[in-house]
C-alpha positions in Angstrom: 172.5 102.3 -24.7 174.6 101.9 -27.9 176.2 105.3 -27.4 177.0 104.4 -23.8 178.7 101.1 -24.9 180.7 102.9 -27.5 182.1 105.3 -24.9 182.8 102.5 -22.5 184.7 100.5 -25.1 186.8 103.3 -26.0 187.6 104.3 -22.5 188.5 100.7 -21.6 190.5 100.0 -24.8 193.8 100.0 -22.9 192.6 97.7 -20.3 191.1 95.2 -22.9 194.4 95.1 -24.9 195.9 93.4 -22.0 193.5 90.5 -22.2 193.7 89.9 -25.9 194.9 86.5 -27.0 195.6 85.7 -30.6 193.7 82.8 -32.0 195.9 80.2 -33.6 193.7 79.8 -36.7 190.5 81.0 -38.3 188.8 83.4 -40.7 190.5 86.7 -40.0 194.2 86.9 -39.6 195.0 88.4 -36.2 191.5 88.0 -34.8 192.0 87.6 -31.0 190.1 86.4 -28.0 189.1 89.4 -25.8 188.7 87.9 -22.4 187.0 91.0 -21.1 184.3 90.4 -23.7 184.3 86.8 -22.7 183.5 87.7 -19.0 180.6 89.9 -20.1 179.4 87.3 -22.6 179.3 84.9 -19.5 177.0 87.3 -17.7 174.2 86.4 -20.2 174.5 82.8 -19.0 174.4 83.9 -15.4 171.1 85.7 -16.2 169.7 82.5 -18.0 170.6 80.5 -14.9 169.0 83.0 -12.5 165.8 82.5 -14.5 165.6 78.9 -15.2 167.2 77.5 -12.0 164.0 77.7 -9.9 161.9 76.2 -12.7 164.3 73.3 -13.3 164.9 72.5 -9.7 161.8 73.4 -7.7 158.8 73.8 -10.0 157.6 70.1 -9.7 157.7 70.1 -5.9 156.1 73.6 -5.9 153.3 72.3 -8.0 152.7 69.2 -5.9 153.4 70.5 -2.4 152.4 74.1 -2.6 149.9 74.6 -5.5 148.4 71.1 -4.9 148.4 69.9 -8.5 147.9 66.2 -9.3 150.7 64.3 -11.1 148.4 63.9 -14.2 147.9 67.8 -14.2 151.7 68.4 -13.9 152.3 65.8 -16.8 149.6 67.6 -19.0 151.3 71.0 -18.3 154.8 69.7 -19.3 153.5 67.8 -22.4 151.5 70.8 -23.7 154.5 73.1 -23.1 156.8 70.8 -25.0 154.5 70.5 -28.0 154.3 74.3 -28.0 158.1 74.5 -27.8 158.4 72.5 -31.1 156.4 75.3 -32.8 157.7 78.3 -30.8 161.4 77.6 -30.8 161.9 77.6 -34.6 159.6 80.6 -35.0 161.7 82.6 -32.6 164.9 81.6 -34.4 163.3 82.8 -37.7 162.2 86.0 -36.2 165.7 86.7 -34.9 167.3 86.0 -38.3 165.1 88.6 -39.9 165.7 91.2 -37.2 167.7 94.3 -38.2 168.0 97.3 -35.8 170.7 99.7 -34.9 171.5 97.6 -31.8 172.1 94.6 -34.2 170.3 91.3 -34.8 170.4 89.5 -31.4 171.2 92.2 -28.8 167.8 93.8 -28.8 166.2 90.5 -27.5 169.0 90.2 -24.8 168.1 93.9 -23.8 164.3 93.6 -23.5 163.2 89.9 -23.1 164.6 89.7 -19.6 162.0 92.1 -18.3 159.2 89.7 -19.6 161.1 86.7 -18.4 161.3 88.1 -14.9 157.6 88.8 -14.8 156.6 85.3 -16.0 159.0 83.7 -13.7 157.4 85.4 -10.8 153.9 84.5 -12.0 155.0 80.9 -12.3 155.8 80.8 -8.6 152.6 82.6 -7.6 149.8 80.8 -5.9 146.5 82.1 -7.4 143.3 81.9 -5.4 141.6 79.6 -7.7 140.7 76.0 -7.8 140.0 73.1 -10.2 140.6 73.5 -13.9 141.2 77.2 -13.5 144.3 76.5 -11.4 145.7 74.1 -14.0 145.1 76.6 -16.9 146.7 79.4 -15.0 149.7 77.3 -14.2 150.0 76.3 -17.8 149.7 79.9 -19.1 152.3 81.1 -16.7 154.7 78.2 -17.5 154.4 78.5 -21.2 154.8 82.3 -20.9 158.0 81.8 -18.9 159.2 79.2 -21.5 158.5 81.7 -24.4 160.3 84.5 -22.7 163.3 82.2 -21.9 163.3 81.2 -25.5 163.3 84.9 -26.6 166.5 85.3 -24.4 168.4 82.1 -24.9 168.2 81.7 -28.6 169.6 85.2 -29.4 172.2 84.7 -26.6 173.4 81.5 -28.2 173.5 83.1 -31.5 175.2 86.3 -30.4 178.6 84.6 -30.3 178.5 84.3 -34.1 178.4 88.1 -34.5 180.9 88.9 -31.7 183.6 86.9 -33.4 184.1 85.0 -36.6 187.2 82.9 -35.9 186.3 79.4 -34.9 188.6 79.1 -31.9 187.7 82.6 -30.6 184.0 81.6 -30.7 184.9 78.5 -28.8 186.9 80.5 -26.2 183.7 82.7 -25.7 181.7 79.5 -25.4 184.1 78.4 -22.8 183.5 81.6 -20.8 179.8 81.0 -21.0 180.3 77.5 -19.7 182.3 78.8 -16.7 179.6 81.4 -16.0 177.0 78.7 -16.0 179.1 76.4 -13.6 179.7 79.2 -11.2 176.0 80.4 -11.3 174.9 76.9 -10.7 177.1 76.3 -7.8 176.1 79.6 -6.1 172.4 79.0 -6.8 172.4 75.4 -5.5 174.0 76.6 -2.2 171.8 79.6 -1.6 168.4 78.8 -3.2 166.9 76.6 -0.4 168.3 78.7 2.5 166.7 81.7 0.8 163.4 79.9 0.4 163.4 79.0 4.1 164.5 82.5 5.2 161.9 84.4 3.2 159.2 81.9 4.2 160.0 82.3 7.9 159.7 78.5 8.2 161.7 75.5 8.6 160.0 73.9 5.6 159.4 75.6 2.2 156.2 77.5 1.8 154.6 79.6 -0.9 156.0 82.9 0.4 159.5 81.5 0.4 159.3 80.3 -3.2 157.7 83.6 -4.4 160.2 86.0 -2.7 163.2 83.9 -3.7 162.0 84.0 -7.4 161.4 87.7 -7.2 164.9 88.2 -6.0 166.6 86.0 -8.8 164.2 87.6 -11.3 165.4 91.1 -10.4 169.0 90.1 -10.6 168.8 88.4 -14.0 167.9 91.7 -15.7 171.2 93.6 -15.0 173.1 90.3 -15.7 171.7 90.2 -19.3 172.0 94.0 -19.8 175.7 93.8 -19.0 176.1 91.1 -21.7 174.2 93.2 -24.2 176.1 96.3 -23.3 179.5 94.9 -23.9 179.0 92.1 -26.5 178.4 94.3 -29.4 177.8 92.9 -32.9 180.8 94.7 -34.1 182.8 91.9 -35.9 181.9 90.9 -39.4 178.4 92.5 -39.2 178.7 93.3 -42.9 178.8 89.6 -43.8 175.6 88.9 -41.8 173.9 92.1 -43.1 174.5 91.1 -46.8 173.0 87.6 -46.2 169.4 87.8 -47.0 167.1 85.9 -44.7 165.8 82.7 -46.2 162.0 81.8 -45.6 161.8 79.2 -42.9 160.0 76.8 -45.2 163.1 77.0 -47.5 165.8 77.3 -44.8 164.6 74.5 -42.5 165.0 71.7 -45.1 168.6 72.9 -45.9 169.5 73.1 -42.2 168.3 69.5 -41.7 170.3 68.6 -44.8 173.4 69.9 -43.2 174.9 66.8 -41.6 177.2 68.6 -39.2 174.3 70.6 -37.7 172.2 67.4 -37.3 175.1 65.6 -35.7 175.6 68.4 -33.2 171.8 68.5 -32.4 171.6 64.8 -32.0 174.7 64.6 -29.9 173.4 67.3 -27.7 170.0 65.5 -27.4 171.5 62.1 -26.5 174.1 63.6 -24.3 171.5 65.6 -22.4 169.4 62.5 -21.9 172.5 60.6 -20.4 173.6 63.3 -18.1 170.1 64.4 -16.9 169.1 60.8 -16.4 172.0 60.2 -14.2 171.8 63.3 -12.2 168.0 62.9 -11.6 168.5 59.3 -10.3 171.9 59.7 -8.6 170.3 60.1 -5.1 168.6 56.7 -5.5 172.1 55.1 -6.3 173.6 56.7 -3.2 170.7 55.9 -0.9 170.2 52.2 -1.9 173.3 50.9 -3.7 176.0 52.8 -1.9 173.7 52.7 1.3 175.1 55.9 2.8 172.8 59.0 2.7 175.7 61.2 4.0 177.5 60.6 0.7 174.9 62.5 -1.4 176.3 65.9 -0.7 180.0 65.0 -1.1 179.3 63.3 -4.5 177.2 66.0 -5.9 179.6 68.7 -4.7 182.6 66.9 -6.1 180.9 66.6 -9.5 179.8 70.2 -9.6 183.2 71.6 -8.6 185.0 69.3 -11.1 182.6 70.3 -13.9 183.7 73.8 -13.3 187.3 72.9 -13.4 186.6 70.9 -16.6 185.1 74.0 -18.1 188.3 75.9 -17.5 190.1 73.3 -19.7 187.8 73.7 -22.8 189.8 76.6 -24.4 193.0 74.7 -24.1 191.6 71.3 -24.9 189.8 72.4 -28.2 193.0 74.2 -29.3 195.2 71.2 -28.8 192.9 68.3 -29.8 190.2 70.2 -31.9 186.7 70.4 -30.9 185.7 67.0 -32.4 188.8 65.4 -30.8 188.4 66.8 -27.3 184.6 66.0 -27.4 185.5 62.4 -28.2 188.2 62.1 -25.7 185.9 63.4 -22.8 182.8 61.6 -24.0 184.4 58.1 -24.0 186.4 58.7 -20.9 183.1 59.4 -19.2 181.6 56.3 -20.7 184.4 54.3 -19.4 184.1 55.8 -15.9 180.3 55.0 -15.8 180.8 51.4 -16.9 183.6 51.0 -14.2 181.3 52.4 -11.7 178.6 50.0 -12.6 180.9 46.9 -12.4 182.9 47.8 -9.2 181.1 47.4 -5.9 180.1 50.7 -4.5 181.5 50.2 -0.9 184.8 52.0 -1.4 184.4 55.8 -0.7 187.7 57.1 -2.0 187.2 55.1 -5.2 183.6 56.4 -5.6 184.7 60.0 -5.1 187.7 59.5 -7.5 185.5 58.3 -10.3 183.0 61.2 -9.5 185.9 63.5 -10.1 186.6 62.0 -13.6 182.8 62.2 -14.4 182.6 65.8 -13.3 185.6 66.9 -15.4 184.2 65.2 -18.5 180.7 66.6 -18.1 182.1 69.9 -19.2 182.1 68.7 -22.8 178.5 69.6 -23.2 179.8 73.2 -23.7 181.8 72.1 -26.8 178.7 71.8 -28.8 178.1 75.6 -29.3 181.5 75.9 -30.9 180.7 73.0 -33.1 177.3 74.6 -34.1 179.1 77.8 -35.0 181.3 75.9 -37.4 178.3 74.0 -38.7 176.5 77.3 -39.5 179.6 78.6 -41.5 179.7 75.1 -43.4 175.9 75.6 -44.1 176.5 79.0 -45.7 179.5 77.6 -47.7 177.7 74.6 -49.0 174.0 75.6 -49.2 174.1 79.4 -49.0 172.0 79.4 -45.8 173.3 80.9 -42.5 170.1 81.3 -40.4 171.8 81.5 -37.1 168.7 81.9 -34.9 166.8 79.2 -36.6 169.7 76.8 -36.3 170.3 77.4 -32.5 166.5 77.0 -32.0 167.0 73.4 -32.9 169.6 72.9 -30.1 167.2 74.6 -27.6 164.4 72.4 -28.6 166.6 69.3 -28.4 167.5 70.0 -24.8 163.8 70.7 -23.9 162.8 67.5 -25.6 165.5 65.6 -23.9 164.2 66.9 -20.6 160.7 65.5 -21.3 162.1 62.2 -22.6 164.3 61.7 -19.5 161.5 62.3 -17.0 159.2 59.8 -18.8 162.0 57.2 -19.4 163.5 57.2 -15.9 160.2 57.1 -14.0 159.2 54.2 -16.2 162.4 52.3 -15.8 162.4 52.9 -12.0 158.9 51.3 -11.9 160.0 48.4 -14.3 162.8 47.3 -12.0 160.4 47.0 -9.1 161.5 50.0 -7.0 159.4 50.5 -3.9 159.6 54.0 -2.2 160.8 54.2 1.3 161.5 50.5 1.7 164.5 48.1 1.8 165.2 47.3 -1.8 166.0 43.7 -3.0 169.3 42.9 -4.6 167.7 42.7 -8.0 166.3 46.2 -7.5 169.7 47.5 -6.4 171.3 46.1 -9.5 168.6 47.7 -11.6 169.2 51.1 -9.9 172.8 50.7 -10.5 172.2 50.0 -14.2 169.8 53.0 -14.5 172.3 55.4 -12.9 175.4 54.2 -14.5 175.0 51.8 -17.3 171.9 53.5 -19.1 173.7 56.9 -19.2 176.8 55.2 -20.4 175.0 53.6 -23.4 173.2 56.8 -24.4 176.3 59.0 -24.0 178.3 56.5 -26.0 175.6 56.8 -28.8 176.1 60.6 -28.6 179.8 60.1 -28.9 179.5 57.8 -31.9 177.5 60.3 -33.8 180.3 62.9 -33.4 182.7 60.4 -35.2 180.9 61.6 -38.4 181.4 65.3 -37.7 184.0 66.4 -40.3 184.7 70.1 -39.8 188.5 70.1 -38.9 190.5 73.4 -38.4 192.0 73.0 -41.9 188.7 72.6 -43.5 187.3 75.6 -41.6 190.2 77.7 -42.9 189.2 76.8 -46.5 185.6 77.5 -45.8 186.3 80.9 -44.4 188.6 81.7 -47.4 186.0 80.6 -49.9 183.3 82.6 -48.2 185.5 85.7 -48.2 186.3 85.2 -51.9 182.6 84.8 -52.6 181.9 88.1 -50.8 184.5 90.0 -52.8 183.1 88.8 -56.1 179.6 90.2 -55.2 
């Protein structure tokens, strides 16, 4: 595969030069953003979305309505899986950092893990002819297997950008491409997943065959998507810098990574921001049904936000260049907070106003994709200050933060919904409606504001990154 990619790169060199954009600042003078590489890097995110969309969106209802698991059994599966993630994610990151092959450090996992991920995805949506405890154990094993395979793909994929480019803004440009790939894939999957489930199931309601065959289709498609990413995104830039960095044992590296304040700020802001966004999206239908009082508005509001998030992703490369990563993150974060507070305070009976604020929220939701660029800079800072650049281990903390946020969000939102007195399928009191409004708008605003406040302490400016790169290069030359 490596020889094939070399040939392809040479053959397409003329084409790629047309898509090169010089980075304004960074580590290597003249390093440019290759938008062809950016497109192929985005294919890796498309593969990730093809994998995890079914699990994120339909696994709970599959477990309850198709497999027949109880709520307590499902909770047990999710809790055990999150506990294992706390162990597995850092382990996978450390393994990646120690990997040295002719394909590179991260690319081998992007080449081969999709096969195992496809298998476990399919097994996760398989109804086995067993009952009782055996059913719960089988579901747990398949779900954890899918999570491990996904970790083996997503952590190397996130870390790959560090070896595809070194310039801070070029890396941010590739992260922007990834964000666009994620948004497009999410839009397409949200539109076709349920129709495919019904089509394959030959039924007007979802059934086991529909879930299974749809998962088979998505699992088959994710493999070539990931292979395209691995084929084109070679670890060709600055590999010597990484190769000379000796892996640090995890027991020594982890304390230094935790000591790196910019890494921890990025991890915490990702964790808090994810809770805010996921809490709102998971509860938004309640707001539209009971506070707005118009079920027909569910589709327009969700569609507006999804489309605008894609448009917001298109602004990331420009916004981070003009305002810096930290600046653009703060602008978008507190704009979103203001929009959520306004939505909480203003009566929800004005449809144009509601859609207008949804546009603003959707645009600012794209800021979650600034965090990978901030993390890349934080890794360089860690190498400069502490002599540790464990890329895989560092990105594993982000992966675990998002998974932990998912679990926390599920527990907190369900508990708060019960606390405000919500009664399913009934007319809600004014007090409950106010509670739902607060849960969908005010609670996310507070959590997202906390995320933004933490970013105020992030201190890696473009000028400081230039100095860090210069010092690292000087250190390398003296060895």
